N, C-alpha and C positions, 0 to 999 in steps of 0.2 A: 506518657512517653510511648507506650506500645501502640496506642491508637494512632499517633502521628506516623509511626513506622508503617502500620497496616495501611493507612490512607495513602502514603507514598507508594507502597507496593501496588496497591490497586490502581492508582493513577498512572504509574509507569507501565503497568500491564495494559491499561487502556491505550496508552501512548504507543506501545509496541504493536498492538493489534491494528491501530490506525496507520502506523508506518507500513505494516504488511499490506494493508488494503491499498495504500498509496502506491506501493511498489507494484502490486498486481494491476492497478489501473494504468500505471505507466507502461507496463509490459503489454497490456491489452491495446493501448493506443499506438504503441510502436508496431505491434502486429498488424493492426488495421491499416496503418500507414504503408507497411510493406505490401499488404494485400492490394491496396489501391495502386501502388506503383506497379505491381505485377499485372494487375488488371489493365493498366494503360499499355503495357508492352504487348499484350495479346491483341 
């Protein structure tokens, strides 16, 4: 029983870190899009 709980905690921890990476990647892509738009204006 405890092993299953530990496994779930580890998997959810990996899932959360992956979500954080995805959010960071989205933020980076949005920033690069904004920079491209700003670059076109100049």
